[in-house]
C-alpha positions in Angstrom: 61.3 2.4 -52.3 61.7 -1.1 -53.6 61.4 -4.6 -52.4 62.6 -6.2 -55.7 60.9 -9.4 -56.8 60.3 -10.6 -53.3 57.6 -10.2 -50.6 58.6 -7.6 -47.9 55.4 -6.0 -46.7 57.0 -5.1 -43.3 59.3 -2.6 -45.2 56.4 -1.1 -47.1 54.5 -0.7 -43.9 57.5 0.9 -42.3 58.1 3.6 -44.9 54.4 4.6 -44.9 54.2 5.1 -41.1 53.4 8.5 -39.7 57.1 8.8 -38.5 58.5 8.0 -41.9 56.1 10.3 -43.8 56.7 13.1 -41.3 60.5 12.8 -41.7 60.1 12.9 -45.5 57.9 15.9 -45.3 60.2 17.8 -43.0 63.1 17.0 -45.3 61.5 18.3 -48.4 60.6 15.1 -50.2 57.7 15.6 -52.6 57.1 12.1 -53.9 57.3 8.5 -52.6 57.4 5.8 -55.2 56.7 2.3 -53.8 57.6 -0.8 -55.8 55.9 -3.5 -53.7 56.8 -6.7 -55.7 54.8 -9.8 -54.8 53.0 -8.3 -51.9 49.6 -6.7 -51.8 49.2 -3.1 -53.1 49.6 -0.7 -50.1 46.5 1.0 -49.1 47.9 4.5 -48.7 46.1 7.8 -49.1 47.7 10.9 -50.5 47.4 13.8 -48.1 47.9 17.5 -48.7 51.3 18.6 -47.4 52.8 15.1 -47.6 54.8 13.4 -50.3 52.6 12.2 -53.2 52.6 8.4 -53.1 52.7 6.2 -56.2 52.6 2.4 -56.1 53.3 -0.4 -58.6 54.2 -4.1 -58.4 56.7 -4.5 -61.2 58.2 -2.6 -64.1 60.6 -3.8 -66.8 63.3 -1.6 -65.1 63.5 0.4 -61.9 66.4 2.4 -63.3 64.4 5.5 -64.4 62.8 5.8 -61.0 66.2 5.2 -59.2 67.9 7.8 -61.4 65.3 10.4 -60.4 65.4 9.6 -56.7 67.3 11.6 -54.1 67.0 8.8 -51.6 66.4 5.1 -52.2 65.1 2.8 -49.5 65.4 -0.8 -50.5 65.6 -4.4 -49.4 69.3 -5.6 -49.3 69.0 -7.7 -52.4 72.3 -8.0 -54.4 70.8 -6.9 -57.7 69.2 -3.8 -56.4 72.2 -2.8 -54.2 74.7 -3.2 -57.1 72.4 -1.3 -59.5 72.1 1.7 -57.1 75.8 1.8 -56.2 76.6 2.4 -59.9 74.3 5.5 -59.9 75.5 9.0 -59.1 73.8 12.4 -59.0 75.1 15.9 -59.5 75.1 18.2 -56.5 76.2 21.7 -57.7 79.4 20.7 -59.5 80.2 17.6 -57.4 79.2 14.1 -58.4 78.0 12.2 -55.4 76.8 8.6 -54.7 73.1 8.1 -54.5 71.9 7.9 -50.9 70.8 4.2 -50.4 69.2 2.8 -47.3 69.0 -0.9 -47.2 66.7 -2.7 -44.8 67.6 -6.4 -44.2 64.9 -8.9 -45.0 66.1 -11.5 -42.5 63.5 -14.1 -43.4 65.0 -14.8 -46.8 67.5 -17.6 -47.6 69.4 -18.0 -44.4 69.6 -14.2 -43.9 72.0 -13.8 -46.8 71.1 -10.1 -47.1 72.9 -9.3 -43.9 76.3 -10.3 -45.3 76.1 -8.0 -48.3 74.5 -5.1 -46.4 77.2 -5.2 -43.7 80.1 -5.4 -46.2 78.8 -2.4 -48.2 77.8 -0.6 -45.0 81.4 -0.9 -43.6 82.6 0.7 -46.8 80.1 3.5 -46.2 78.5 2.9 -49.6 75.1 2.6 -48.0 73.2 3.0 -44.8 72.1 -0.2 -43.1 68.9 -0.7 -41.2 68.7 -4.1 -39.5 64.9 -4.5 -39.6 61.8 -2.5 -40.7 60.9 -2.0 -37.1 63.8 0.4 -36.8 62.2 2.8 -39.3 59.4 3.4 -36.7 62.0 5.3 -34.7 62.7 8.9 -35.3 66.3 8.3 -34.3 66.9 6.0 -37.3 65.6 8.7 -39.7 67.7 11.3 -37.9 70.8 9.3 -38.4 70.0 8.9 -42.0 69.7 12.7 -42.4 73.4 13.1 -41.9 74.5 10.1 -43.9 76.6 10.9 -46.9 77.7 7.8 -48.9 81.1 7.2 -50.2 80.9 6.5 -54.0 81.8 3.0 -55.0 84.9 3.4 -57.1 85.0 2.0 -60.6 87.9 0.0 -61.7 87.7 -3.0 -59.5 85.6 -5.5 -61.4 86.1 -8.2 -58.8 85.1 -6.1 -55.8 81.5 -7.5 -55.6 82.6 -10.9 -56.8 85.2 -11.1 -53.9 82.5 -10.3 -51.3 80.1 -12.9 -52.8 82.8 -15.5 -53.0 83.8 -15.0 -49.4 80.2 -15.2 -48.3 79.6 -18.4 -50.3 82.8 -19.9 -49.0 84.4 -20.4 -52.4 87.3 -18.1 -51.6 89.0 -16.8 -48.5 89.7 -13.4 -50.0 91.1 -11.6 -53.0 94.5 -13.4 -53.0 93.1 -17.0 -53.1 92.6 -18.5 -56.5 89.4 -20.5 -57.1 89.9 -23.9 -58.7 
């Protein structure tokens, strides 16, 4: 679980609720790693029969943790989203996309995370949660249980750039040239 370099304590609180921890336990998750960024260190207690919880503020790279993860819950920051979408895992003999859940932090910069999350969610690359409050509902976790992401295909180096250009208003789509 990561909030990146920002402050998003509502997300940290949401993934450490009884509902979230129970879902993780019942789905076989053994460890919950929380990167809490600029916020305060979560006061969580490891309990027998629950995922072991490890917390840290920052590391030089989150990549080793993300590579080991079976599920990544994150803010919808562009850097984190794009880094995770490039990762894959081996399931038997099939390479699959990492399961990424993004939770929109609507208090940041004119709600810019919504645009990226919705664009990538429409393409089924990730599972979008509109607010941390939704993670307090078992139905949100139940929907996630069945979510299988579509891998982001390599070979389109402008894909992310096109989405960002459209969002920033410097392009009307992939066929318009930027001057």
